[in-house]
Each structure stands twice: as structure tokens, then as C-alpha cells.
C-alpha positions as CSV (number, residue, x, y, z in Angstrom):
1,M,83.8,13.3,58.7
2,A,87.4,14.5,58.6
3,D,90.2,12.3,57.3
4,K,92.3,10.9,60.2
5,S,95.5,11.0,58.1
6,S,95.3,14.8,57.9
7,K,95.3,15.3,61.7
8,P,98.7,15.7,63.3
9,N,98.9,13.1,66.0
10,G,101.5,11.1,67.8
11,P,104.8,10.9,65.8
12,H,103.8,13.7,63.3
13,L,103.3,16.1,66.2
14,A,106.6,15.1,67.8
15,R,108.3,15.7,64.4
16,L,106.9,19.2,64.2
17,V,108.1,20.1,67.6
18,D,111.6,18.9,67.0
19,I,112.3,21.2,64.1
20,R,115.5,23.2,64.7
21,I,116.1,26.5,62.9
22,S,119.7,27.6,62.3
23,D,120.8,31.1,62.9
24,S,121.3,31.9,59.2
25,D,117.7,30.6,58.6
26,K,116.4,32.8,61.4
27,K,118.0,35.9,59.7
28,V,116.4,35.0,56.4
29,L,113.0,34.5,58.1
30,A,113.4,37.8,59.9
31,S,114.1,39.6,56.7
32,L,111.0,38.2,55.2
33,K,108.7,39.3,58.0
34,P,107.3,42.8,58.0
35,D,109.1,44.6,60.8
36,S,108.1,47.9,62.3
37,L,111.7,49.0,62.5
38,T,112.1,48.3,58.8
39,K,108.9,50.2,57.9
40,R,110.1,53.1,60.1
41,E,113.5,53.1,58.3
42,E,111.7,53.0,55.0
43,R,109.5,55.9,55.9
44,E,112.5,57.9,57.1
45,Q,114.3,57.1,53.8
46,L,111.3,58.3,51.8
47,E,111.2,61.5,53.9
48,N,114.9,62.1,53.3
49,D,114.5,61.5,49.6
50,D,111.6,64.0,49.6
51,F,113.6,66.5,51.4
52,A,116.5,66.1,49.0
53,Q,114.2,66.5,46.1
54,N,112.7,69.7,47.6
55,I,116.2,71.1,48.0
56,R,117.0,70.4,44.3
57,L,113.7,71.9,43.2
58,R,114.3,75.0,45.3
59,R,117.7,75.6,43.8
60,E,116.4,75.1,40.3
61,F,113.4,77.4,40.7
62,A,115.4,80.0,42.5
63,R,117.8,80.1,39.6
64,K,115.0,80.2,37.0
65,L,113.2,83.0,39.0
66,F,116.4,85.0,39.1
67,K,116.9,84.6,35.4
68,L,113.3,85.6,34.7
69,A,113.6,88.7,36.8
70,C,116.9,89.7,35.2
71,W,115.5,89.3,31.7
72,W,112.4,91.2,32.7
73,V,114.4,94.1,34.1
74,L,116.7,94.1,31.0
75,G,113.7,94.3,28.7
76,I,112.3,97.3,30.6
77,L,115.7,98.9,30.6
78,G,115.9,98.4,26.9
79,I,112.6,100.0,26.4
80,L,113.7,103.0,28.5
81,I,117.0,103.4,26.7
82,A,115.3,103.1,23.3
83,N,112.7,105.7,24.4
84,G,115.5,108.0,25.7
85,I,117.5,107.8,22.5
86,L,114.4,108.4,20.3
87,S,113.3,111.2,22.7
88,A,116.7,112.9,22.2
89,R,116.0,112.9,18.5
90,G,112.5,114.2,18.9
91,L,110.8,110.9,18.1
92,S,109.5,109.8,21.6
93,F,107.1,106.9,21.2
94,L,106.1,106.5,24.9
95,S,104.6,109.3,27.0
96,D,105.8,109.9,30.6
97,A,102.6,108.4,32.0
98,V,103.2,105.2,30.0
99,L,106.8,105.0,31.2
100,L,105.9,105.5,34.8
101,T,103.2,102.8,34.5
102,L,105.6,100.5,32.9
103,I,108.3,101.0,35.6
104,G,105.7,100.8,38.4
105,S,103.9,97.7,37.2
106,T,107.2,95.9,36.4
107,T,108.4,96.6,39.9
108,V,105.2,95.4,41.5
109,N,105.2,92.3,39.3
110,I,108.7,91.3,40.2
111,I,108.3,91.9,43.9
112,G,105.0,90.0,43.9
113,L,106.5,87.1,41.9
114,F,109.5,86.9,44.2
115,T,107.2,87.0,47.3
116,L,104.9,84.2,46.0
117,V,107.7,81.9,44.9
118,V,109.8,82.5,48.0
119,R,106.9,81.8,50.3
120,Y,106.1,78.6,48.5
121,L,109.6,77.3,48.1
122,F,111.1,78.4,51.4
123,R,108.2,77.9,53.7
124,S,108.7,76.7,57.3
125,P,108.2,73.0,57.9
126,G,105.3,73.6,60.2
127,R,103.1,75.0,57.4
């Protein structure tokens, strides 16, 4: 059997109905309730933060890729100049076939690296 004192009846029920909530209390209660508009705004904020982070990463990796490509080309240029100087003195250390392979493979590697990174970093939003 249930305890009769725990049941809302008579004056207790009337007291519950007569509760008035002030406007400031309504605002506080509204801020505590999960609201679909608040969740949508939160999702939009997260998407904006993600977009901003992607932009920062794209800038950073674009700069790093450019530096890598510059150093790579300078290294190959150094090898070609050193071979040319030594070749002028009769001390060539790389044959023509090796030089052509070095230049060709470097060109293909740089173009391939640029293509992969650019496609990944600057892809369209629909992909």
C-alpha cells in the first residue's frame, strides 16, 4: 500500500499549480534545456573551426612543400654544377645517362609530389 502523505492532493496540488516563474528564471531554465537551435549553432561553430584549421594547415603544408621542392631542385642543381666543373677538368664522376636519369626522376618526383599534395589539400568540398 502506498503512503497517503506522498500523494499530491488538495492543498498540495493547488500549491504546485500556483507556482509563478519570473522572466529571469525562465531565461535560466531555457539555457539549461538542450535546444535544437543551440545544437545547430554549436555544430556550425565546430564546422567553422574545422574550416579555419584546414586553411591554416593548407598554408603551412603549401609552404613546406614549396621549401622541399626548392631544396630538392637546388640539390640537383648543385650536383649538375659540380659535375660540370669536374667535367671541365676531365674528372667527370657522373655519366650522361646518370645525369639524364637524375634530372628526369627529379622532375617526375616533384610534379607527382605537387599533384598528390595539391589534390589532397585543395580538394573540392563535394569530395
